[in-house]
N, C-alpha and C positions, 0 to 999 in steps of 0.2 A: 350745715357739717361736711367736713373731710374725711369720707372713711377711710381712706389710707393712712392718714394722721390718725382717727382714732384706732384702727389695727396694730397702726405701729408701735403707738403707745403702750396697749396691752401686752406684743410680743416682750416688749423688751420688759413690763413687767413682770410675766411669768418664767420669763429665759432669769432676771436678775433679783427675784424675789420670791415668788409663788412656787417654782418650783422646787428651791430649797427647801422652804417651809414644808411642804409635802413628802420630800424625803425623810425631814426629821419625823412627819405625821405615822409615816408607814413601820418607821421604827417600834413605835408604841402599838404593845397588843390591847386597844383600849375595845374588849371586846363588850357586847350587848350584853344586858344583865341577866337574858334568858342564857348566854353562855358563860357567864362568870359571876355564883351567885353572891360572891364576895366583890363584887363589885367596886362596895364603895371603899373596903381595908385596904384593897390592891391599889385603890389611887389611878387606875389607867386614862378613867372617862375624866377624873378632873385634870391629868396631865395634858391631854390632848384641847382641852375645852379653855385652862386656861393658858396655853400654847397661840389657842385662836383669839384669846382679846387680847394677848400682848401685842401679838404680832396687830390686831386691828384697831388698838390706843395711838401704835407708833404710825400711821397711816396720815397725811395731811387730809383730813378730810372736815371743813369748815362745818361747826355747828353738829358735829355727830355725838351721839350721848349713846351710852354703850355700859351693860351691866353683864354679868351671871345671874342671874338669877333660878334660884334655889327654893325647893318645898321641903318640908322634913316627907325625909325615905325616900324622896321621889331622884331621878336622876336630873341632873342640872342640865338649865338652856341660856345660851347666848343671847340678848335681845340688843337691837342694836337700831337708833332714830336717828334719819339724817332727815333733816329742813329742807323742802323744797326751793329750787334755785328759780323756779317760774312765778308768774303773777298770778299764778291760782290759790295760792293760801296753800294751806297743809290740814288741812278737813281728811281729802280724798289719797287716799296711800297707793303704792306699789309692797307689796310684802313678798321679799325671799325667804326661802325657805331650804332648808338641808340638814345634814345630821351630821354626828363624828362617830359616832359607834361604831362597831364593823363585826362582824358575822366571824367567825371561829377559821380557824387555821385551813382543812383540810389535808388530807393527804393527798401525793401526785403531783408536788411541784417540781420542774425542771430541776434535775440536779445541784447545777449554781445558781436557784431560786429560790424564797422564799417567801412566808405572809409578813415576817419580820425583816425582811429583807431588802431593802431597798436600790432596784438595780435599773439606770437608766440603759437603754439598749435600742436603737435604729428608731429612734422617737417614739420610745413607751417606757412609762416609767412602771416598772413590777412591783406588785406589791398588793397586802391586801390593804384596801380601803380608799385609796387617792382618787379613785373612779366613782365608789362607791362608800359613801360622798361626800369624802376629808374634801376636797377641792371649791366645795357650793359655797362656803364663806370665804375664801380668797378672792373666786372670782366674784362675787358680789359686789363685796366692795372695789375690786379694781375696774367694774362696770362705773361705778361712781364715780371715781378717781377718772377714768379717761373720759368722759363727759365733762366732769368738772375744770380740767387740762385743758380743756378748748372752750370751756366758758359757754359751753351748749345746755340751754334750760332744762330742767327735769322737776319731777312730781318731788314730793316729800315720798322715801324709803324708806321702809323699815325689814328687819330680819328676825327672824328665828329661827334658832338651828339648835336640835334638840342631840340627843344621846342616848335615845332608848325606841328607834324606828325598826333596826332589826329584829327589835323582841315585839313589834305589834303597836307601838310608840302607846303602851297602858296610862304612861304617865303625861303625856300630850293634852287629854283633856281640861286636868288641872290648871297646867298652866296655860292653854286658850280661854278660861275665864277667868283665871287670873291678869290677865294681860289684855284682853280684848277692847276694854275701854283704852288703853294705848296704843292699838293698832289704829286707829282713826276708821274712816270708810272705804273699807280696802275692795279698789275696785280692778288689780288686777294683780295677780297670783304668778308668783314666777318660781316655780319648783325648778331645781338643780339634778333632782335623783332619778332619770328616769333613760330613756336608753335610744339609741339611733339605728336605722335600717343600714347607714353604709357611713363611711367618713368624708361624703360627697356634699352634704347638701346638709337643710335647719330641719330635723323631725320634730314634729311635735305630736303629744302623745294625749290622745283623745277618748283613751277610757284605760283600765287599771283594773285587772283581777282581784276577788278579796281571796280571803286564807281563812282556811279553818287548820290549825294543830293541833293534835292530841296526841294520846297514847293508849295505844290498844294493848289489854295484858289477859293474859289467858293462863291459868292455873288448874291442874288436873291431878296433881302430887303436894305434897307438905314439903318431900323432899325427894332427890336423883334416885332412880335405881337403876337396878344391874337392866344393860338393853338384852340381853338371852333372855333375862326369866323375865321380862315382862314386856316387851314389843308384842303387836300380837292382841295382848289382853288391854293392856293400857293405852290408851289413844297418846296418839304426840299431839304436844301439844303445837307445834310448827303445825302441823296438820289441820289444826279446829282452827288456826288462825288463818291459813288459807282460803278453809272455806266460808270463814268469815266475810274475808277481802272479797270474796267472790260476790258477796249479796251489795259488794260499794260498785266493783266496775267490774266488765265482761275482760275474763282474761284473754280472750282471742283478738279481741278488738282495742282494751282499752275505755267502752265509753263506759262512763258512770250510770248506773243504771238509777238511778233517785232521782225522780221527777223533779223532788222541791231543789235541786240541786242546780237544775237546767234554766233558762232565759231565752225569751224570744232574740235575736240577733236584730238592731235597728236597720232600717232600711241605707241611713247615710254610714253607718258604722261597714256595712258590705261595699259599699259603694268606695268606702276609702282602702278597703284591704283588696275593693280590682286594682285601684291605682296603684297604691303601694306593693299589691304584687309586683306590676310591670314594671316597676324599678328595681325590686330588691332578685328574683328570677330566684333561680337556683339558687340562689344564697342563702335563702332565707331557710334551708335545711345544709348546706354544704357548709356553713359556718362551722357548725359542731365537730367536736374530736372524735368522729366515726373509728370503730378499730373495723381492720380490713386482717384477715389472716387467708392459710391455706392450709388444709388438712391433708397431704396426700399429692401425689403427681397429678397435673392437671384439675383436682381441686379447690377450687376458689371460691369465699364466702366472703362477703362484707356487711354487715349491719348494715340497717336501712330504716329510713323515717316511716311513721306511720303514711306517710304521702307525699309527694314528689311537687303534687300542685302548689302554686308559691299562694294562691289565692285562700285554696285549705288551710294552707299549712298557716298562714297570719291568724284565721278565725278560732282554729284550734287550739291555739296558743294564746288567744286573748279574748276568746267569747264562749268558749265550752271551758267544760271542769275537766281535771283529771287531777288523777289520784300519783303519788309517788309514797314509796316507804322511804325515808330519811334516814333512820337509825335502827338500831335495835340493842337487844339486852337479854341476858340471861342464856344467852351464847358462848362458850369457852372458846378460846383462840385455837385457832388450830393444831398446835402443840401440847394444849393442855384437855383436847376435846378427848377423853377415853368413850368407853362401849357402855353411857350411860342415858337411859331413858331421862332427861331433861322433864322439871318439876313447871317450868312456865315459860312462856315465850313472852316476847314485851316489844313490841316495835313501833318507831315514831312515825306518825301519819301526817302527812301535808296536801292537804285539797285544795287546788286553784280553782274559785269561782267565778262565774262570767260576773260584769261588771254591777248587775242590776241585782243581782240575789241576795236577797239577806243573810248575814254570816251567822245569825245569831238561830235564826229558823234554819239554815241546813245544818247547824252542829248538832239539835234536837233528833233531826231526821238520822243523821250518821249516829248519832247516837242508840237510836230506836234498834236501829237497822243490826247494827252489831252486836248487842247484847238482849235482843229479843228471843226468848228461845235455842239458845247456846246446845250444838251440838253434845250430846253426852255427859248433860249437865255441867258444863266446865265451868268454874268461874270465872266469868266476861266480864269484862270491866273498861269502858274506852273516857276518858277522862280530857277534857279541851276549856280551854280559855273563852270560848263564846266566840275567837277568828273575828278578822278586821273584814266589815265589807267594802267592796270594789267603790269602783268611781266612773262615772261617765259624765262628761263634760258637757256644759250646756253648750248651745250652737256658737259658735263665733261669729262675734260682732263682725260685720264690714269694714272698723276700723283696724281691729287688730288684723285680721286677713291682710290686709293690704298693710299693711307694717310686717308680719312675719313671711312676704312673699318680696318684700323690700331688701329686708336684711338678709334674706336667703342668696338674694341674686349678688349683692353688694360686698357678701362676704365671702360666699363659694361659687358665685357665679351658676347657679342651678335653682329651680323653683324650689321654694318648702315644699315639706312632702306632708303625710296625714295620717299616724294609724296609733291603733291600741298598743297597750304593750301588755304582758304574761307578770310582770309582778306587781307588789302590791306597796301602797304608798297609805297607811291608813289616815293619815294626815288630809288628804285630797278631800276625803269623803267630809272628815269632819270641817272642814275650812267650806266646803259646799253649803253646809244646814246652817253656817254662823253667819256667811259673808253672801248672801243666794243673788246679791247683785252683780258679783265680783266677774271679772275675764280671768280665763286662763294662760299661762302660758306654759306646761310641761314639757320639759326635754332632759336630753343628760347626754353622758359620752359611751353609753355601754353600748358600743356596737360590734361588732363582729371581731369573733374569738378575745374578746376582751373581758371574757369567763367571772364576772364579780360570783362571788361568794363558793367559786371552785381557785382550783390551783391554777396558777400562772395568770391572774388578774391583773390587766395594765390599765393604765392611764395612756388614750391616746392624744400626744399632749401639741402637735398638729391641730387636729381637732378641736380640742378642749381651748386653745387659741381661737380658733378661729368662731368657735359658738361663743365665745363670751364676748368678741366683739358683736357679734348678730345683736347679742339679747343687748347689748347696749344700745346698737341702733334703734331695735325698741323701745327702750325707755327714754330714748329722745323722742321718739313720736309717739308716744303713750302719754300727751300732758292730760291728767287727770282732772277735767274741768267740772 
């Protein structure tokens, strides 16, 4: 196999075909169902999956079968099946995974950018979703084409591209049950929905945190009242919410207080964090857009992370629980906030969990802590969908570890690196249970400043080309016998 010819094919494919398709994809506000309750009527998810299907059908891949699979009331999936070109038969398979649904708009985009406005600048494609994770189906089939163009034998490849991952993949179990007989004996899973510590080498994700999303509601009155007449006698619903949150995490350190939400960190993951920390260094915290400000002459303050130690930073965002308040309701906008003591406060909570913590058990612990004996006998409720349990990869087989190292050296000139990721991909835990013999290559393009889910999200074009080439090299070497 000529690595240079393989990479050259992929580079051309992205420049001439894939990037133009991703530009079109960015324009479509294909928000996940959690952020677009009228997704079926609006049709944006249908638009992006049909566009991916049309492009896929146009690719000259011999023997490929392709279809959009739809179950009643559920978001659609794109499924492809490509026969092997080696002599090993078609029973053992390589499974590619990705998704086409997107996060909502978010505020704070640069003035000349926007979530649905694709802009290519300095080797980056700005806009929502191309990096998370719209490129996956296009990269997966580019891998197949690059190998077949050189006549490089490979195993049978199947692919599952969903459209509700950003909502926690609630529809995916039904599709897995439906499609399991057609997936074959999955021995290698390639998921392209993760991150990278830099843009200089192949990064392999070894764990993913779980997630509990829920809504905390605190009510003290039937309607708002004059704050001068009531405050001091009627307790503030916001203050009660603050008290309740203090049951969940320490307001000074941010450490989560519920023991059910913690897990021991395996020794091999601590070792990986040590090695990854040596590579990433201060970039582990410097990649974020910290605010810096000055107040008065000679007074300078800058927001800082909870730790500047790279090893502790990696473990904090991959193996420790953390609470975020991601939204709120019952709060008037500043221009309409009168002197009113509000009747209720509603907060959207996001709790990231260590990979091995059971999300349902964790959700029950949060509910007990928040609802038991509320201050001032306020009406308090915490509603959650039960959450998504994280994932801890099985030990990497020696043959795969060799392939990953060779692929990283061939396409990046540097060794492969391993680390956990702080995000959640519910599909990985589902797959681990359904295919216990499978090995995993979970990787992605979400590196420094790429800002998935936030403003100014971008796809790093040079990196995605090299990553696709590295994946192709792994597929070439992974003869599923």
